[in-house]
Rosetta silent file (secondary structure, phi, psi, omega in degrees, C-alpha in Angstrom):
SEQUENCE: XXXXXXXXXXXXXXXXXXXXXXXXXXXXXXXXXXXXXXXXXXXXXXXXXXXXXXXXXXXXXXXXXXXXXXXXXXXXXXXXXXXXXXXXXXXXXXXXXXXXXXXXXXXXXXXXXXXXXXXXXXXXXXXXXXXXXXXXXXXXXXXXXXXXXXXXXXXXXXXXXXXXXXXXXXXXXXXXXXXXXXXXXXXXXXXXXXXXXXXXXXXXXXXXXXXXXXXXXXXXXXXXXXXXXXXXXXXXXXXXXXXXXXXXXXXXXXXXXXXXXXXXXXXXXXXXXXXXXXXXXXXXXXXXXXXXXXXXXX
SCORE:     score description
SCORE:     0.000 S_00000001
   1 L     0.000  144.668  179.706    0.034   -0.005    0.018 S_00000001
   2 L   -66.091  141.916  172.944    1.333    3.531   -0.791 S_00000001
   3 L   -91.950    2.175 -178.049    3.064    5.505    1.802 S_00000001
   4 L  -101.694   -7.679 -175.232    2.404    8.682   -0.219 S_00000001
   5 L   -68.934  152.747 -175.006   -1.343    8.890   -0.069 S_00000001
   6 E  -118.615  153.877  176.338   -2.975   11.817    1.853 S_00000001
   7 E  -105.033  141.220  176.353   -6.118   12.041    3.898 S_00000001
   8 E  -145.701  166.934  171.973   -8.737   14.701    3.462 S_00000001
   9 E  -130.645  135.214  164.048  -12.362   15.392    4.421 S_00000001
  10 E   -98.241  107.335 -161.511  -15.264   16.740    2.556 S_00000001
  11 L   -83.892   55.380 -178.795  -17.200   18.016    5.648 S_00000001
  12 H   -79.938  -11.599  178.448  -20.726   17.302    4.234 S_00000001
  13 H   -57.040  -30.130  178.538  -21.880   15.621    7.491 S_00000001
  14 H   -72.076  -13.046 -175.011  -22.437   19.203    8.674 S_00000001
  15 H  -106.180    1.386 -175.029  -24.778   19.687    5.718 S_00000001
  16 E   -71.379  135.342 -177.743  -27.008   16.617    6.069 S_00000001
  17 L  -102.573  166.511 -179.495  -30.788   17.429    6.263 S_00000001
  18 L   -64.074  -22.567 -172.160  -33.487   15.512    8.065 S_00000001
  19 L  -106.580   18.539  168.092  -34.980   14.286    4.752 S_00000001
  20 L    87.769   21.966 -174.863  -31.916   12.580    3.417 S_00000001
  21 L  -124.736 -170.990  173.873  -30.519   15.459    1.288 S_00000001
  22 E  -125.263  137.634  178.122  -27.688   18.027    1.628 S_00000001
  23 L  -133.992  102.772 -177.646  -27.949   21.701    2.292 S_00000001
  24 H   -57.411  -17.780  178.702  -24.712   23.724    2.330 S_00000001
  25 H   -73.483   -7.553  178.006  -26.478   26.499    4.214 S_00000001
  26 H   -79.170  -23.044 -167.628  -26.460   24.191    7.317 S_00000001
  27 L   -75.215  147.694  170.544  -22.620   24.241    7.573 S_00000001
  28 L   -54.534  165.207  174.446  -20.905   26.525   10.121 S_00000001
  29 L   -60.139  150.223 -170.842  -19.213   29.694    8.889 S_00000001
  30 H   -49.596  -52.460 -178.245  -16.054   28.810    6.891 S_00000001
  31 H   -56.717  -42.025  177.126  -13.511   29.655    9.588 S_00000001
  32 H   -68.630  -39.933  176.905  -15.241   27.585   12.254 S_00000001
  33 H   -56.759  -51.734 -176.584  -15.805   24.653    9.854 S_00000001
  34 H   -65.630  -34.235  174.694  -12.178   24.564    8.859 S_00000001
  35 H   -63.698  -33.595  177.796  -11.027   24.783   12.445 S_00000001
  36 H   -74.848  -37.326 -178.490  -13.265   21.715   13.363 S_00000001
  37 H   -59.980  -48.075  177.108  -11.982   19.756   10.432 S_00000001
  38 H   -58.817  -48.053 -174.103   -8.381   20.259   11.675 S_00000001
  39 H   -64.973  -32.650 -177.915   -9.313   19.583   15.266 S_00000001
  40 H   -72.944  -16.550 -174.271  -11.112   16.348   14.234 S_00000001
  41 L   120.964   -0.572 -178.789   -7.899   14.922   12.835 S_00000001
  42 L  -103.747  150.087 -178.460   -7.630   15.785    9.228 S_00000001
  43 L  -108.761   -3.963  178.762   -4.705   17.793    7.655 S_00000001
  44 E  -137.035  149.710  177.183   -6.564   18.394    4.240 S_00000001
  45 E  -132.721  154.692  179.388   -9.993   19.600    3.240 S_00000001
  46 E   -70.926  135.863  179.147  -11.887   19.460    0.014 S_00000001
  47 L   -70.216  132.106  179.446  -11.507   22.819   -1.816 S_00000001
  48 L  -161.851   94.726 -173.089  -14.803   24.717   -1.900 S_00000001
  49 L   -75.490  120.464 -176.916  -14.570   28.431   -2.071 S_00000001
  50 L   -66.818  157.307  169.306  -17.646   29.916   -0.166 S_00000001
  51 L   -57.843  136.210 -176.281  -19.869   32.492   -1.660 S_00000001
  52 L    88.387   -7.892  179.671  -18.529   35.976   -0.906 S_00000001
  53 L  -115.362  143.972  170.185  -14.927   34.929   -0.663 S_00000001
  54 L   -91.451  165.212 -179.055  -12.375   35.012   -3.449 S_00000001
  55 H   -57.549  -36.740 -175.842   -9.795   32.156   -3.843 S_00000001
  56 H   -64.815  -48.295 -174.517   -6.977   34.236   -2.283 S_00000001
  57 H   -68.909  -36.554  175.895   -8.988   34.944    0.891 S_00000001
  58 H   -62.735  -43.141  179.094  -10.297   31.378    1.118 S_00000001
  59 H   -65.455  -27.441  174.057   -6.856   29.970    0.767 S_00000001
  60 H   -68.280  -39.769  176.394   -5.720   32.239    3.599 S_00000001
  61 H   -68.543  -39.797  176.849   -8.454   30.936    5.849 S_00000001
  62 H   -62.374  -39.044  178.975   -7.493   27.348    5.049 S_00000001
  63 H   -67.431  -45.637 -178.405   -3.815   28.078    5.833 S_00000001
  64 H   -57.254  -33.487 -179.849   -4.837   29.781    9.151 S_00000001
  65 L   -75.096  -14.234  177.986   -6.617   26.615   10.071 S_00000001
  66 L    83.864   27.615  177.059   -3.430   24.593    9.532 S_00000001
  67 L  -110.902  161.612  167.376   -4.982   22.650    6.545 S_00000001
  68 E  -105.552  168.247  179.848   -3.997   21.823    3.117 S_00000001
  69 E  -107.894  139.388  179.109   -6.346   21.733    0.125 S_00000001
  70 E  -113.349  157.899 -173.672   -7.536   18.638   -1.695 S_00000001
  71 L   -60.143  145.303 -175.919   -9.374   18.752   -5.003 S_00000001
  72 L   -87.981 -151.672 -172.613  -12.870   20.171   -5.202 S_00000001
  73 E  -149.475  136.488  177.239  -15.883   19.297   -7.268 S_00000001
  74 E  -117.273  125.883  175.586  -17.694   20.656  -10.391 S_00000001
  75 E   -92.643  114.379  172.950  -21.372   19.847  -11.026 S_00000001
  76 E   -83.039  109.462 -173.829  -22.332   19.549  -14.587 S_00000001
  77 L   -97.527   74.754  178.809  -26.005   20.669  -14.696 S_00000001
  78 L  -157.101  151.088  173.878  -26.932   19.204  -18.125 S_00000001
  79 L  -100.935   18.357 -178.647  -28.389   15.959  -19.419 S_00000001
  80 L    92.684   -7.851  174.731  -26.195   16.171  -22.439 S_00000001
  81 L   -66.883  159.170 -177.130  -28.582   18.133  -24.662 S_00000001
  82 L   -70.409  -26.651  178.670  -27.189   21.035  -26.609 S_00000001
  83 L   -64.434  121.686  179.016  -29.339   23.399  -24.584 S_00000001
  84 L    88.670    1.507  177.708  -27.188   25.054  -21.884 S_00000001
  85 H   -63.368  -39.115  178.800  -23.880   23.698  -23.174 S_00000001
  86 H   -59.083  -46.101  179.532  -22.331   27.141  -23.524 S_00000001
  87 H   -59.370  -47.762 -175.813  -23.282   27.896  -19.908 S_00000001
  88 H   -59.368  -47.606 -177.202  -21.946   24.619  -18.591 S_00000001
  89 H   -66.782  -38.689  177.662  -18.566   25.164  -20.357 S_00000001
  90 H   -60.325  -40.801  174.215  -18.381   28.668  -19.102 S_00000001
  91 H   -70.137  -30.090  178.049  -18.904   27.482  -15.567 S_00000001
  92 H   -65.809  -48.193  179.627  -16.271   24.754  -16.076 S_00000001
  93 H   -58.976  -49.626 -179.566  -13.757   27.378  -17.177 S_00000001
  94 H   -59.101  -32.790  179.961  -14.514   29.598  -14.142 S_00000001
  95 H   -77.364  -41.280  172.946  -14.182   26.684  -11.771 S_00000001
  96 H   -60.368  -40.610  177.456  -10.914   25.561  -13.364 S_00000001
  97 H   -59.568  -49.090  179.291   -9.547   29.054  -13.174 S_00000001
  98 H   -58.706  -45.265  179.295  -10.451   29.151   -9.539 S_00000001
  99 H   -62.788  -45.655  177.784   -8.841   25.746   -8.840 S_00000001
 100 H   -57.956  -34.053 -178.860   -5.689   26.882  -10.618 S_00000001
 101 H   -67.335  -31.309 -177.996   -5.560   30.043   -8.372 S_00000001
 102 H   -88.033   -0.232  174.112   -5.624   27.583   -5.401 S_00000001
 103 L    87.299   15.891 -176.856   -2.739   25.569   -6.794 S_00000001
 104 L  -101.623  141.160 -175.369   -4.834   22.526   -7.679 S_00000001
 105 L  -113.533   -7.865 -179.223   -4.518   20.449  -10.827 S_00000001
 106 E  -125.727  148.269  176.603   -7.355   17.940  -10.257 S_00000001
 107 E  -150.174  143.720  171.489  -11.115   18.230   -9.751 S_00000001
 108 E   -69.896  154.539  174.578  -14.136   15.951   -9.414 S_00000001
 109 E  -133.481  113.081  175.248  -16.735   16.093  -12.080 S_00000001
 110 E  -128.043  167.702 -177.940  -20.311   14.911  -11.419 S_00000001
 111 E  -100.201  158.223 -178.700  -23.724   15.329  -12.817 S_00000001
 112 L   -73.962  147.742  175.305  -26.559   17.037  -10.932 S_00000001
 113 L  -100.024  143.583 -178.218  -29.157   15.249   -8.847 S_00000001
 114 L  -134.267  123.543  171.004  -32.849   16.585   -9.046 S_00000001
 115 L   -49.788  130.848  177.179  -35.535   15.723   -6.450 S_00000001
 116 L    89.791   -6.327 -178.649  -38.304   13.803   -8.024 S_00000001
 117 L   -79.283  168.009 -168.392  -36.441   12.557  -10.997 S_00000001
 118 H   -60.146  -39.931 -177.722  -36.651    8.915  -12.079 S_00000001
 119 H   -76.026  -19.614  171.486  -33.203    7.937  -10.686 S_00000001
 120 H   -77.563  -42.643 -176.706  -34.007    9.631   -7.331 S_00000001
 121 H   -71.627  -37.001  178.659  -37.312    7.819   -7.111 S_00000001
 122 L  -131.637   79.960 -171.571  -35.680    4.418   -8.236 S_00000001
 123 L   -83.133  157.672  173.129  -32.000    4.876   -7.283 S_00000001
 124 L    62.644   26.290 -177.073  -28.987    2.685   -7.979 S_00000001
 125 L  -129.093   -0.420  179.494  -30.632    0.582  -10.656 S_00000001
 126 L    71.984   33.356 -171.477  -29.694    2.351  -13.795 S_00000001
 127 L   -61.126  131.631  176.395  -33.342    3.459  -14.182 S_00000001
 128 L    65.621   53.290 -174.270  -34.292    4.698  -17.721 S_00000001
 129 L   -63.277  145.870  179.970  -31.070    3.801  -19.535 S_00000001
 130 L  -157.261  107.495 -175.360  -30.499    5.718  -22.770 S_00000001
 131 H   -64.743  -31.856 -178.935  -27.438    5.043  -24.973 S_00000001
 132 H   -73.926  -37.715 -179.317  -27.859    8.345  -26.931 S_00000001
 133 H   -67.355  -37.322 -179.328  -28.081   10.454  -23.717 S_00000001
 134 H   -62.713  -45.791  179.550  -24.949    8.657  -22.395 S_00000001
 135 H   -59.993  -41.699  178.644  -23.168    9.319  -25.607 S_00000001
 136 H   -62.425  -47.890  179.140  -24.173   12.992  -25.497 S_00000001
 137 H   -61.562  -42.521  174.714  -23.042   13.289  -21.858 S_00000001
 138 H   -55.970  -44.391  176.142  -19.718   11.549  -22.715 S_00000001
 139 H   -59.809  -41.015 -177.743  -19.181   14.165  -25.473 S_00000001
 140 H   -69.400  -42.444  179.978  -19.989   17.019  -23.096 S_00000001
 141 H   -62.991  -41.400  176.564  -17.612   15.616  -20.400 S_00000001
 142 H   -60.709  -42.625  175.870  -14.874   15.473  -23.003 S_00000001
 143 H   -57.993  -43.893  178.969  -15.607   19.127  -23.882 S_00000001
 144 H   -64.999  -47.174  177.961  -15.432   20.122  -20.217 S_00000001
 145 H   -52.032  -51.039 -179.102  -11.988   18.325  -20.001 S_00000001
 146 H   -60.099  -42.196 -179.501  -10.661   20.259  -22.979 S_00000001
 147 H   -59.048  -41.969  178.946  -12.110   23.573  -21.598 S_00000001
 148 H   -75.332  -21.497 -167.812  -10.224   22.999  -18.307 S_00000001
 149 H   -63.689  -41.911  178.487   -7.071   21.791  -19.831 S_00000001
 150 L   -58.934  -15.102 -177.797   -5.553   25.284  -20.547 S_00000001
 151 L   -97.459    5.256 -179.626   -5.705   26.064  -16.811 S_00000001
 152 L    72.471   24.615 -173.711   -3.675   22.912  -15.929 S_00000001
 153 L  -122.704  130.801 -177.262   -6.788   21.257  -14.398 S_00000001
 154 E  -117.447  127.799  174.786   -8.039   17.759  -15.213 S_00000001
 155 E   -85.127  150.568  177.821  -11.558   16.693  -14.279 S_00000001
 156 E  -124.888  118.938 -170.493  -12.323   13.181  -13.077 S_00000001
 157 E   -66.982  137.997 -171.585  -15.640   11.737  -13.700 S_00000001
 158 L  -120.632   90.701 -179.056  -17.569   10.807  -10.579 S_00000001
 159 L   -63.055  141.827 -167.845  -20.408    8.199  -10.833 S_00000001
 160 L  -148.860  125.025  176.806  -23.162    9.003   -8.398 S_00000001
 161 L   -58.521  140.249 -177.738  -26.396    7.399   -7.574 S_00000001
 162 L    86.049    4.447  172.236  -29.339    9.481   -8.768 S_00000001
 163 L  -116.027 -179.505 -179.955  -27.517   10.820  -11.796 S_00000001
 164 L   -76.180   -3.744  174.442  -27.264    9.667  -15.446 S_00000001
 165 L  -130.518   91.549 -175.326  -23.980    8.121  -14.732 S_00000001
 166 L  -131.319  -19.291 -176.582  -24.414    5.834  -11.778 S_00000001
 167 L   -99.946  164.414  176.925  -23.808    2.183  -12.846 S_00000001
 168 H   -56.416  -48.456 -178.956  -20.629    0.242  -13.571 S_00000001
 169 H   -57.218  -49.619  178.679  -21.673   -0.122  -17.157 S_00000001
 170 H   -64.852  -37.091 -179.939  -22.133    3.583  -17.577 S_00000001
 171 H   -61.887  -52.346  179.056  -18.938    4.359  -15.787 S_00000001
 172 H   -61.282  -36.382  178.629  -16.893    2.076  -17.971 S_00000001
 173 H   -61.096  -45.955  178.037  -18.551    3.380  -21.145 S_00000001
 174 H   -67.655  -44.372 -179.050  -17.562    6.948  -20.386 S_00000001
 175 H   -66.533  -36.976  177.327  -14.058    6.168  -19.249 S_00000001
 176 H   -68.441  -24.198  179.184  -13.398    3.951  -22.225 S_00000001
 177 H   -87.584  -14.547 -177.049  -14.504    6.648  -24.655 S_00000001
 178 L  -113.602  153.043  177.770  -12.418    9.350  -23.294 S_00000001
 179 L   -81.017  141.721  179.002   -8.628    9.811  -23.051 S_00000001
 180 L   -64.900  -18.346  175.838   -7.087    9.696  -19.655 S_00000001
 181 L   -72.883  -24.649 -174.531   -5.136   12.921  -20.479 S_00000001
 182 L  -100.771  -40.336 -174.418   -8.524   14.770  -20.683 S_00000001
 183 E  -138.162  125.618  175.542  -10.651   12.955  -18.046 S_00000001
 184 E   -95.646 -165.643 -175.328   -9.627   10.930  -14.963 S_00000001
 185 E  -129.375  124.814  179.796  -11.752    8.743  -12.672 S_00000001
 186 L  -116.595   92.141  176.660  -13.030    9.684   -9.214 S_00000001
 187 L   -79.252  153.901  175.474  -14.643    6.612   -7.629 S_00000001
 188 E  -122.768  111.255 -173.270  -16.894    6.860   -4.679 S_00000001
 189 H   -56.969  -40.546 -175.666  -16.809    3.533   -2.770 S_00000001
 190 H   -74.439  -44.905 -178.953  -20.295    4.022   -1.361 S_00000001
 191 H   -64.417  -46.185  179.797  -22.180    5.216   -4.427 S_00000001
 192 H   -62.715  -46.666  174.236  -20.574    2.555   -6.597 S_00000001
 193 H   -54.359  -43.759  176.292  -21.388   -0.172   -4.059 S_00000001
 194 H   -61.380  -37.690  176.167  -24.944    0.997   -3.775 S_00000001
 195 L   -81.697   10.922  177.554  -25.308    0.619   -7.511 S_00000001
 196 L    77.375   17.506 -174.599  -24.041   -2.843   -7.361 S_00000001
 197 L   -80.498  160.017  168.364  -20.689   -2.201   -9.080 S_00000001
 198 L   -85.885   87.197 -170.140  -17.406   -4.133   -8.487 S_00000001
 199 H   -65.920  -46.340  174.854  -15.725   -1.318   -6.800 S_00000001
 200 H   -62.394  -32.750  174.356  -12.386   -2.935   -6.274 S_00000001
 201 H   -65.401  -48.068  179.210  -12.425   -4.149   -9.852 S_00000001
 202 H   -59.545  -41.600 -178.100  -13.120   -0.657  -11.197 S_00000001
 203 H   -69.261  -38.460  172.768  -10.381    0.843   -9.149 S_00000001
 204 H   -60.822  -45.259 -172.219   -7.891   -1.824  -10.307 S_00000001
 205 H   -74.473  -25.800  179.754   -8.869   -1.490  -14.037 S_00000001
 206 L  -123.501   32.440 -176.148   -8.593    2.375  -14.070 S_00000001
 207 H   -61.299  -31.450  178.634   -6.037    2.902  -11.218 S_00000001
 208 H   -73.361   -3.411  179.744   -3.736    4.922  -13.444 S_00000001
 209 H  -111.884    4.896 -176.261   -6.502    7.495  -13.981 S_00000001
 210 L   -97.533  112.174  174.302   -7.431    7.998  -10.280 S_00000001
 211 L   -93.628  -16.781  170.520   -6.053   11.146   -8.622 S_00000001
 212 E  -165.690  162.966 -166.535   -8.189   10.828   -5.522 S_00000001
 213 E  -131.687  132.540  175.347  -10.800    8.630   -4.112 S_00000001
 214 E   -87.597  124.959 -176.730  -14.010    9.265   -2.118 S_00000001
 215 E  -101.172  112.272  179.220  -14.076    7.033    0.833 S_00000001
 216 L  -141.400  135.817 -178.635  -17.637    6.286    1.991 S_00000001
 217 E  -105.804  150.684 -177.623  -18.998    3.380    3.979 S_00000001
 218 E  -146.501  166.805  171.773  -22.535    2.015    3.880 S_00000001
 219 L   -99.898  112.113  175.070  -24.715   -0.838    5.297 S_00000001
 220 H   -54.662  -29.738 -178.671  -25.447   -3.391    2.617 S_00000001
 221 H   -66.769  -30.061 -179.797  -28.501   -4.447    4.548 S_00000001
 222 H   -74.108  -35.975  178.178  -29.926   -0.896    4.039 S_00000001
 223 H   -60.623  -47.749  177.488  -29.327   -1.214    0.280 S_00000001
 224 H   -57.236  -52.347  178.042  -31.150   -4.586    0.294 S_00000001
 225 H   -58.527  -41.959 -179.992  -34.129   -3.167    2.298 S_00000001
 226 H   -61.741  -42.790  178.590  -34.357   -0.187   -0.058 S_00000001
 227 H   -69.862  -39.716  176.586  -34.525   -2.305   -3.060 S_00000001
 228 H   -59.063  -41.572 -177.382  -37.021   -4.723   -1.446 S_00000001
 229 L   -94.467    5.977  177.724  -39.250   -1.896   -0.330 S_00000001
 230 L    57.025   37.392  175.932  -38.800    0.198   -3.482 S_00000001
 231 L   -67.863  145.236  174.076  -37.494    3.130   -1.427 S_00000001
 232 L   -81.367 -177.487 -177.007  -36.335    6.247   -3.187 S_00000001
 233 H   -54.568  -59.703 -170.951  -32.928    7.922   -2.700 S_00000001
 234 H   -65.021  -35.751 -178.981  -33.827    9.990    0.303 S_00000001
 235 H   -65.718  -40.276  177.302  -35.929    7.285    1.996 S_00000001
 236 H   -66.577  -36.520 -178.616  -32.903    4.915    1.704 S_00000001
 237 H   -67.308  -48.793 -172.263  -30.500    7.447    3.105 S_00000001
 238 H   -67.839  -17.788  178.386  -32.728    8.262    6.180 S_00000001
 239 L   -89.880   22.341  168.594  -33.099    4.521    6.800 S_00000001
 240 L    94.795   25.143 -176.067  -29.518    4.065    7.758 S_00000001
 241 L   -65.194  -54.050 -172.068  -27.544    3.718    4.494 S_00000001
 242 E   -85.103  150.211  174.321  -24.429    5.877    5.231 S_00000001
 243 E  -145.887  167.744  172.252  -22.098    5.376    8.091 S_00000001
 244 L   -70.960  150.114  177.652  -18.618    6.571    9.046 S_00000001
 245 L   -45.510  130.802 -175.980  -15.691    4.612    7.592 S_00000001
 246 L    87.475   -8.863 -178.897  -15.321    1.228    9.332 S_00000001
 247 L  -102.990   -1.956  178.901  -18.756    1.139   10.713 S_00000001
 248 L  -106.764 -153.352 -175.281  -20.406   -0.350    7.495 S_00000001
 249 L  -111.015    1.651 -178.991  -19.864   -3.323    5.418 S_00000001
 250 L   -76.530  139.251  177.316  -17.448   -2.194    2.662 S_00000001
 251 L   -88.141   75.431 -176.090  -14.053   -3.681    2.340 S_00000001
 252 H   -56.306  -46.655  178.589  -12.400   -0.313    2.264 S_00000001
 253 H   -56.686  -41.851  179.338   -8.849   -1.606    2.851 S_00000001
 254 H   -69.650  -42.844  179.555   -9.139   -3.990   -0.118 S_00000001
 255 H   -62.392  -49.069  177.878  -10.515   -1.284   -2.438 S_00000001
 256 H   -58.720  -37.337 -179.161   -7.692    1.185   -1.521 S_00000001
 257 H   -59.618  -21.213  176.886   -5.251   -1.694   -1.840 S_00000001
 258 L   -79.054   -6.915  171.258   -6.004   -1.773   -5.583 S_00000001
 259 L   -69.071  158.859 -176.524   -4.426    1.628   -6.114 S_00000001
 260 L   -70.706  153.382 -176.422   -0.863    1.687   -7.391 S_00000001
 261 L   -56.510  -30.146 -178.246    2.000    1.354   -4.940 S_00000001
 262 L   -97.173   13.791 -179.466    3.108    4.902   -5.857 S_00000001
 263 L   -59.161  124.115  178.255   -0.348    6.507   -5.508 S_00000001
 264 L  -115.566   16.758  175.546    0.134   10.005   -4.092 S_00000001
 265 L   -87.515 -163.780 -170.333   -3.370   11.325   -4.243 S_00000001
 266 E  -101.105  141.834  163.588   -6.009   11.804   -1.568 S_00000001
 267 E  -101.674  102.614 -170.537   -8.293    9.404    0.260 S_00000001
 268 E   -99.898  108.743 -176.273  -11.176   11.847    0.800 S_00000001
 269 E   -75.321  139.873  173.063  -13.659   10.835    3.431 S_00000001
 270 E  -136.873  128.027  173.164  -17.375   11.684    2.894 S_00000001
 271 L  -123.040   96.245 -177.617  -20.189   10.924    5.276 S_00000001
 272 L   -61.691  -36.802  175.265  -23.293   12.152    3.527 S_00000001
 273 L  -144.596  111.604 -168.400  -25.409   11.524    6.605 S_00000001
 274 L   -71.932  140.905  175.980  -23.573   10.784    9.791 S_00000001
 275 L   -73.386  -41.789  170.199  -24.405    7.628   11.824 S_00000001
 276 L   -76.257  117.489 -166.717  -22.877    9.471   14.808 S_00000001
 277 L   -58.645  -40.721 -170.116  -25.419   12.220   15.246 S_00000001
 278 L   -84.191  120.757 -173.938  -23.002   15.050   16.110 S_00000001
 279 H   -60.186  -34.635 -177.918  -21.091   16.019   12.898 S_00000001
 280 H   -68.405  -40.164 -178.819  -17.855   16.987   14.637 S_00000001
 281 H   -71.706  -21.594  173.371  -17.791   13.586   16.530 S_00000001
 282 H   -67.041  -51.149  177.628  -18.567   11.883   13.177 S_00000001
 283 H   -55.069  -42.638 -178.807  -15.413   13.614   11.743 S_00000001
 284 H   -62.904  -43.228  179.682  -13.364   12.614   14.736 S_00000001
 285 H   -68.674  -40.610  177.941  -14.321    8.989   14.429 S_00000001
 286 H   -59.722  -45.059  177.656  -13.778    9.003   10.705 S_00000001
 287 H   -63.076  -42.272 -179.165  -10.276   10.467   11.062 S_00000001
 288 H   -63.060  -46.851  177.665   -9.356    7.956   13.793 S_00000001
 289 H   -63.358  -45.426 -177.771  -10.465    4.925   11.777 S_00000001
 290 H   -58.352  -45.840 -174.671   -8.755    6.211    8.637 S_00000001
 291 H   -75.455  -22.415  168.839   -5.390    6.771   10.330 S_00000001
 292 H   -70.543  -42.327 -171.729   -5.670    3.264   11.940 S_00000001
 293 H   -80.572  -27.598 -178.038   -6.569    1.576    8.723 S_00000001
 294 L  -130.768   66.837 -169.030   -4.045    3.576    6.557 S_00000001
 295 L   -60.610  -22.528 -177.107   -1.272    4.452    8.950 S_00000001
 296 L   -87.012   -7.661 -177.638    1.032    5.641    6.169 S_00000001
 297 L   -70.776  138.120  178.919   -1.338    8.286    4.916 S_00000001
 298 L   -78.985    0.000    0.000   -0.297   11.946    5.659 S_00000001
């Protein structure tokens, strides 16, 4: 296992809502949140410039907290149709420029989730597959990669339950169609497992395209109950799907062990809905387990 990998937190447990969604407005003010991330035991945090701050001021706050920055996330709000492509590409350029100002060369790239959509109502099953839509999205993702390239930033596609790229088949189709120079791969252990993917196999097959990994644990029995009862995304979440790393049923050490021996990217913890009610204590438990499981990580 690599001795060069780094630990980071995406502090979304502070943003979890009672109905199984996320609301960034629930998070503490940036300075307080960053201080808690550091105190919990993490040395890096996912880059996310708050509204009202420019990258320079945000970087100063992160530095004051004693943290480093890990790659952030760009949400592509398109279904692949031509409508809105110009706006999406403009947003991608702005985000890439911002990341470059922060000294980052990698960023996650995911599609938007919409409450009430077919894949939110019937999650993790590849509901409503459409080869033409997937091809159009693949083309758009390639365009985003090319738009970000002049800023020295490479996006990595992030399969996510509830979006049009959620299954292993869809993930492989996108990755196989695009050059690794343009688009990398950002696996999420929890979302891929929920969708029934061979997570370890995907990580092994595309290991050379992975700059960082989202570490998420879940309860397989919650996945099974959700499918048996035809629960939607939010109902599955509020019925105990997500847990802190090490408290669920995923073989996280095996998945991480499929990364190259010289992997020097981030293991980024995400707890979409904390099993430990207090978000700070959730972060503390996450950091403690990660440092025990991956003692070489910085």
